[in-house]
C-alpha positions as CSV (number, residue, x, y, z in Angstrom):
1,M,130.6,38.3,80.9
2,S,127.0,39.3,81.0
3,E,125.9,41.8,83.5
4,K,124.1,40.4,86.4
5,R,120.5,41.6,86.7
6,R,119.7,43.6,89.8
7,R,116.8,42.1,91.7
8,P,114.4,44.3,93.5
9,V,114.9,44.5,97.3
10,R,111.9,43.2,99.1
11,P,111.3,44.0,102.9
12,S,111.9,41.1,105.3
13,A,109.0,39.5,107.0
14,G,109.2,41.7,110.0
15,Q,110.0,44.9,108.1
16,A,107.2,47.3,106.9
17,S,107.1,48.7,103.4
18,P,108.0,52.3,102.8
19,Q,104.4,53.2,102.0
20,K,103.1,51.7,105.2
21,T,105.8,53.4,107.2
22,A,104.8,56.8,105.7
23,R,101.1,56.3,106.4
24,A,101.9,55.2,110.0
25,R,104.1,58.3,110.5
26,D,101.3,60.5,109.2
27,A,98.8,58.9,111.4
28,A,101.0,59.2,114.4
29,S,101.5,62.8,113.8
30,G,97.7,63.4,113.2
31,K,98.2,64.6,109.6
32,Q,95.6,63.9,106.7
33,P,96.6,63.2,103.2
34,S,96.2,66.2,100.9
35,G,93.1,66.5,98.6
36,N,94.8,65.6,95.4
37,K,96.7,62.8,97.0
38,A,93.5,61.5,98.6
39,A,91.5,61.5,95.3
40,F,94.4,59.8,93.6
41,V,94.4,57.2,96.2
42,R,90.6,56.6,95.8
43,F,90.9,56.3,92.1
44,C,93.6,53.7,92.4
45,V,91.7,51.7,94.9
46,S,88.5,51.7,92.8
47,G,90.4,51.0,89.6
48,G,92.1,48.1,91.2
49,L,88.8,46.6,92.3
50,I,87.2,46.8,88.8
51,A,90.3,45.3,87.2
52,G,90.2,42.5,89.7
53,V,86.6,41.7,88.9
54,V,87.2,41.7,85.2
55,L,90.3,39.5,85.5
56,A,88.5,37.1,87.7
57,S,85.5,36.8,85.3
58,F,87.8,36.2,82.4
59,S,89.7,33.5,84.3
60,L,86.5,31.7,85.2
61,S,85.0,31.8,81.7
62,S,88.2,30.5,80.2
63,V,88.4,27.6,82.6
64,L,84.7,26.6,83.1
65,P,82.2,26.0,80.2
66,A,78.8,27.6,80.2
67,P,76.4,25.2,82.0
68,D,73.7,25.3,79.3
69,D,75.9,25.5,76.2
70,P,76.8,22.2,74.6
71,L,79.1,23.8,72.0
72,S,82.8,23.8,72.6
73,A,84.8,26.9,72.5
74,S,86.1,26.1,69.0
75,A,82.5,25.5,67.6
76,E,81.4,28.8,69.1
77,A,84.1,30.6,67.2
78,S,82.9,29.1,63.8
79,I,79.2,30.3,64.1
80,T,78.4,33.4,62.1
81,P,75.7,35.5,63.8
82,E,72.5,36.0,61.7
83,P,72.0,39.5,60.3
84,S,69.2,41.6,61.7
85,P,66.1,41.5,59.6
86,S,65.5,44.6,57.4
87,A,62.4,46.6,57.9
88,E,59.4,45.9,55.7
89,P,59.1,48.4,52.8
90,T,56.2,50.8,53.0
91,I,53.7,50.2,50.2
92,S,52.4,53.3,48.6
93,P,50.0,53.8,45.7
94,T,51.3,54.4,42.2
95,P,51.5,58.1,41.7
96,A,49.0,59.5,39.3
97,A,51.9,61.1,37.4
98,F,53.0,57.6,36.3
99,A,49.6,56.4,35.2
100,P,50.2,56.9,31.5
101,F,53.2,54.6,31.8
102,G,51.4,52.1,34.0
103,A,51.3,49.4,31.4
104,Q,54.7,48.2,32.4
105,Y,53.3,47.7,35.9
106,G,50.1,46.0,34.7
107,Y,47.9,49.1,34.9
108,G,46.1,50.8,32.1
109,G,45.5,54.3,33.2
110,E,44.9,56.7,36.1
111,E,41.5,55.2,36.8
112,L,43.2,51.8,37.3
113,I,45.8,52.8,39.9
114,P,45.4,50.4,42.8
115,Q,44.5,51.5,46.2
116,T,47.1,51.3,49.0
117,P,46.7,47.9,50.5
118,T,45.3,47.7,54.0
119,P,47.9,46.5,56.4
120,V,47.4,43.1,57.9
121,P,47.3,43.0,61.7
122,T,50.3,41.4,63.2
123,D,48.3,39.1,65.3
124,T,46.2,37.8,62.3
125,P,47.7,34.6,60.8
126,L,48.4,34.7,57.1
127,V,46.6,32.1,55.0
128,F,48.1,31.2,51.6
129,T,46.1,29.5,48.9
130,P,48.3,27.3,46.7
131,T,48.1,28.0,43.0
132,P,46.8,25.0,41.1
133,T,49.5,23.3,39.0
134,D,47.1,21.9,36.4
135,T,45.0,24.1,34.1
136,P,41.4,23.1,34.6
137,A,39.6,21.5,31.6
138,P,37.2,23.5,29.6
139,S,33.6,23.4,30.8
140,G,32.1,22.6,27.4
141,Y,32.7,21.7,23.8
142,A,32.8,24.2,20.9
143,T,29.8,23.9,18.5
144,L,30.5,22.0,15.3
145,R,28.4,22.7,12.2
146,K,28.1,21.5,8.6
147,G,31.0,22.8,6.6
148,A,33.6,22.6,9.4
149,S,36.8,20.8,9.0
150,S,39.0,20.0,12.0
151,E,40.4,17.4,14.3
152,D,37.4,18.0,16.6
153,V,35.1,16.9,13.7
154,R,37.2,13.8,13.1
155,K,36.9,12.9,16.8
156,M,33.1,13.4,16.6
157,Q,32.8,11.3,13.4
158,Q,34.7,8.5,15.0
159,A,32.3,8.4,18.0
160,L,29.3,8.5,15.6
161,F,30.9,5.7,13.6
162,D,31.5,3.6,16.7
163,L,27.9,3.9,17.7
164,G,26.6,3.0,14.2
165,Y,25.3,6.3,13.1
166,L,28.0,7.1,10.5
167,T,29.0,4.7,7.7
168,D,31.2,7.0,5.7
169,T,34.9,7.6,6.0
170,V,36.1,9.5,9.1
171,D,37.9,12.3,7.4
172,G,37.4,15.4,9.6
173,N,35.0,17.1,7.2
174,Y,31.5,18.0,8.4
175,G,29.5,17.1,5.3
176,A,26.0,16.2,4.6
177,N,26.4,12.6,5.8
178,T,27.9,13.7,9.0
179,A,25.1,16.2,9.6
180,N,22.6,13.4,9.0
181,A,24.4,11.1,11.4
182,V,24.3,13.8,14.0
183,T,20.6,14.3,13.4
184,A,19.9,10.6,13.8
185,F,22.0,10.5,17.0
186,Q,20.1,13.4,18.5
187,A,16.7,12.0,17.6
188,I,17.4,8.5,19.1
189,N,18.9,10.0,22.2
190,G,16.0,12.5,22.8
191,L,17.8,15.7,21.8
192,E,16.7,18.4,19.5
193,A,17.4,16.9,16.0
194,D,18.9,19.8,14.2
195,G,22.1,18.3,12.8
196,V,24.3,20.8,14.8
197,A,26.7,19.3,17.2
198,G,26.5,21.6,20.2
199,N,27.8,21.2,23.7
200,K,24.8,19.1,24.9
201,T,25.1,16.7,21.9
202,L,28.9,16.3,22.2
203,T,28.8,15.8,26.0
204,L,26.3,12.9,25.6
205,L,28.2,11.5,22.6
206,Y,31.4,11.2,24.6
207,S,29.8,10.3,27.9
208,G,29.6,6.5,27.3
209,D,25.9,6.6,28.0
210,A,24.6,7.4,24.6
211,K,22.2,5.0,22.8
212,P,23.7,3.4,19.7
213,A,21.9,3.4,16.4
214,S,20.9,-0.2,17.0
215,A,18.8,1.0,20.0
216,A,16.4,2.7,17.7
217,P,12.8,1.3,17.6
218,A,12.0,-1.0,14.7
219,T,10.9,0.9,11.6
220,D,7.2,1.1,11.0
221,F,7.1,0.6,7.2
222,L,3.4,1.4,7.2
223,I,3.6,4.7,9.0
224,L,1.0,7.1,7.6
225,V,2.1,10.7,6.8
226,N,-0.1,13.2,5.0
227,R,-1.8,16.5,5.6
228,T,-3.7,15.2,8.6
229,H,-1.1,12.8,10.0
230,T,1.9,14.8,10.6
231,L,5.4,14.3,11.9
232,D,7.1,16.3,14.7
233,E,9.9,18.7,13.8
234,N,12.3,16.5,15.7
235,Y,11.2,13.2,14.2
236,V,14.1,11.3,12.6
237,P,13.8,7.8,11.2
238,S,16.1,5.0,12.4
239,D,18.7,3.1,10.3
240,L,19.5,5.8,7.8
241,V,22.3,5.1,5.4
242,S,24.0,7.0,2.6
243,I,22.3,5.5,-0.5
244,A,25.3,6.0,-2.7
245,N,27.0,3.3,-0.7
246,L,24.3,0.7,-1.5
247,L,23.1,1.6,-5.0
248,P,24.9,0.3,-8.1
249,S,26.7,3.4,-9.5
250,D,26.7,2.0,-13.1
251,I,22.9,1.8,-13.1
252,V,21.7,4.8,-11.0
253,K,23.0,8.2,-10.3
254,V,22.4,9.9,-6.9
255,K,21.8,13.5,-7.8
256,Y,22.8,15.0,-4.4
257,K,25.8,13.9,-2.4
258,G,25.0,12.8,1.1
259,T,21.4,11.7,0.3
260,Q,20.2,9.2,2.9
261,A,17.3,6.8,3.3
262,N,16.2,3.8,5.4
263,R,18.6,0.9,4.9
264,T,15.9,-1.7,4.2
265,A,14.2,0.5,1.6
266,T,17.5,1.4,0.0
267,E,18.5,-2.3,-0.3
268,A,15.2,-3.1,-1.9
269,L,15.7,-0.2,-4.4
270,A,19.1,-1.6,-5.3
271,V,17.6,-5.0,-6.0
272,M,14.8,-3.5,-8.1
273,L,17.1,-1.3,-10.2
274,R,19.4,-4.3,-10.9
275,A,16.3,-6.2,-12.1
276,A,15.4,-3.2,-14.4
277,A,18.9,-3.2,-15.8
278,A,18.6,-6.9,-16.5
279,D,15.5,-6.0,-18.5
280,G,17.5,-3.4,-20.4
281,I,16.2,-0.4,-18.5
282,T,19.0,1.8,-17.2
283,N,19.9,5.5,-16.8
284,W,18.1,5.9,-13.5
285,Q,18.5,8.8,-11.1
286,V,17.5,9.3,-7.5
287,S,16.6,13.0,-7.1
288,S,15.5,12.9,-3.5
289,A,15.1,10.6,-0.5
290,Y,15.2,11.4,3.2
291,R,14.6,15.1,4.0
292,T,14.5,16.7,7.5
293,W,11.6,18.8,8.7
294,K,13.7,21.9,8.2
295,E,14.8,21.0,4.7
296,Q,11.1,20.5,3.8
297,Q,10.3,23.9,5.2
298,K,13.1,25.4,3.2
299,L,11.5,24.0,0.0
300,V,8.2,25.6,1.0
301,D,9.8,29.0,1.6
302,N,11.7,28.9,-1.7
303,S,8.5,28.1,-3.6
304,V,6.6,31.0,-1.9
305,S,9.4,33.4,-2.7
306,A,9.3,32.3,-6.4
307,Y,5.5,32.8,-6.6
308,L,5.7,36.3,-5.0
309,K,8.5,37.2,-7.4
310,N,6.6,36.1,-10.5
311,H,3.2,37.5,-9.3
312,S,3.7,40.9,-7.8
313,D,0.0,41.3,-7.1
314,W,-0.2,38.1,-5.0
315,T,-0.4,38.0,-1.2
316,K,1.8,35.6,0.8
317,K,-1.3,33.6,1.6
318,Q,-2.0,33.1,-2.1
319,A,1.6,32.1,-2.8
320,L,1.5,29.6,0.1
321,S,-1.8,28.1,-1.2
322,A,-0.2,27.6,-4.7
323,T,2.9,26.1,-3.1
324,Y,0.9,23.5,-1.1
325,N,-0.5,22.1,-4.4
326,T,2.9,20.7,-5.2
327,V,5.0,21.0,-2.1
328,A,4.1,19.3,1.1
329,P,4.1,21.4,4.2
330,A,6.8,20.6,6.7
331,G,5.8,17.6,8.8
332,T,3.4,16.2,6.1
333,S,6.1,14.9,3.7
334,E,6.7,11.2,3.4
335,H,10.4,12.1,2.7
336,Q,10.8,12.7,6.4
337,T,10.2,9.0,7.0
338,G,13.2,7.9,5.0
339,L,11.0,5.4,3.1
340,S,10.3,7.4,-0.1
341,F,12.3,8.1,-3.2
342,D,11.9,10.4,-6.2
343,V,13.1,8.2,-9.0
344,T,13.7,10.1,-12.3
345,V,15.8,10.1,-15.5
346,P,18.6,12.8,-15.7
347,G,17.6,15.8,-17.7
348,V,14.3,14.3,-18.9
349,S,10.7,14.6,-17.8
350,F,9.9,11.3,-16.1
351,T,6.3,10.8,-17.0
352,G,5.9,8.7,-20.1
353,T,9.5,7.4,-20.2
354,K,10.3,3.7,-20.4
355,Q,11.8,4.0,-16.9
356,Q,8.5,5.3,-15.6
357,K,6.5,2.5,-17.3
358,W,8.7,-0.2,-16.0
359,L,8.7,1.2,-12.5
360,H,4.9,1.3,-12.3
361,A,4.6,-2.2,-13.6
362,H,7.2,-3.9,-11.3
363,C,7.7,-1.8,-8.2
364,A,5.2,-3.8,-6.1
365,E,7.4,-6.9,-6.6
366,Y,10.1,-5.3,-4.5
367,G,7.9,-3.8,-1.8
368,F,7.2,-0.3,-3.3
369,V,4.0,1.5,-4.3
370,V,3.4,4.6,-6.4
371,R,2.3,6.7,-3.6
372,F,0.4,9.5,-5.3
373,T,-1.9,8.9,-8.3
374,E,-4.4,11.0,-10.0
375,K,-7.2,8.6,-9.1
376,K,-6.5,8.7,-5.3
377,Q,-5.7,12.5,-5.1
378,K,-8.7,13.2,-2.9
379,L,-7.6,10.6,-0.4
380,T,-3.9,11.3,-0.3
381,G,-4.3,15.1,-0.5
382,F,-1.6,15.4,-3.1
383,I,-1.6,15.6,-6.9
384,A,-0.2,12.7,-8.9
385,E,3.6,12.2,-8.9
386,S,4.7,9.5,-11.2
387,W,8.2,9.6,-9.8
388,H,7.4,9.3,-6.1
389,I,7.6,5.7,-4.8
390,R,7.2,4.6,-1.2
391,Y,8.5,1.4,0.5
392,V,5.8,-0.4,2.5
393,G,7.2,-4.0,2.5
394,L,6.6,-6.8,0.0
395,E,3.3,-8.1,1.5
396,A,1.7,-4.8,1.9
397,A,2.8,-3.6,-1.6
398,Q,1.3,-6.6,-3.3
399,I,-2.0,-6.4,-1.4
400,M,-2.4,-2.7,-2.1
401,T,-1.6,-3.1,-5.8
402,A,-3.9,-6.1,-6.2
403,N,-6.8,-4.2,-4.5
404,D,-5.9,-0.8,-6.0
405,W,-5.7,0.7,-2.6
406,C,-3.6,3.7,-1.6
407,L,-1.9,3.7,1.8
408,E,-4.8,5.5,3.5
409,E,-7.2,2.8,2.4
410,Y,-4.9,0.0,3.4
411,I,-4.4,1.5,6.9
412,D,-8.2,1.9,7.2
413,V,-8.7,-1.8,6.3
414,L,-6.1,-2.9,8.8
415,G,-7.9,-0.8,11.4
416,K,-4.7,1.0,12.5
């Protein structure tokens, strides 16, 4: 059998506990508790009070939810408290001792060590400027010149072709024809006509506001150019074409690639040379046609240099005077009009050839005149050039030839 547990004996309702009996006996006898015993008693009493408060608080918190906390006890248990923020690091300047190795930090030497940043006040709001996501477009175009070869040149050529300035193949090579097309574009659109495609030229070319070649004023076939009637440095004739594209290659040779001239004049020349070939006269050559002001000036400079080299005792003024006997000063040459051609025979002096004789006899039938003759030298200001013909139109050419007038005389008669 199991042993019966002994239950503690509790005092009956009317019986006092032993502790109370002892205290009553001491009180009756007038005795006070000893010092140690009294301290012990106070300790027990205070400890009992604290324990009671803690137990009561625990009991209430376990039974009643917090009035402002919507979370349940289980949800509270799953929340991980956020860590305390770490202190901001103190920024200090790069020590001078590390300056030689500063490249790895983006510095190039001791003199480039950055200053310690000025702390931002805590009450000043920080303003962040967003970094643009797109790289901004370049502010201008790179300059393109004769001799260049690139995709940028091809793009420029296509724009010139679309506007009617370029008739050749769009191949990305900045040759003579492209330079001439750029020059014409600049002249018609009021830019400096130098044949160099700079930022200003290209900006207008791609703007959609550029004037096409067809917007050029009508050609004045009777324009007078001589030593007293000059052309501006930026003058460029309209409707220039590459003459090699219009002239019959089996009849005439174009001496220099890219040579240009007025379209109407070139077409008339082609008809005339076919007529000459029908008469048995072939082996023609076009040595020169349209020339810019700068190209004419280059001819002058080359002639002066040659005279000075061959005549060491000459002054530059003497060399220039001799040059102007045969080379027109820039701005006074009819070649700048795009209406004149130097027609020759390859490798042969032109004067006296069958080609020269046929040309002088028939050119007026196709709108041309021999511009400079020995007889009219005082009026024209230039010595005779049997190879130099000028397109003036069919009617004017026939009237001038019938009356033996040079262009200066015809203009005077017209009162222009």
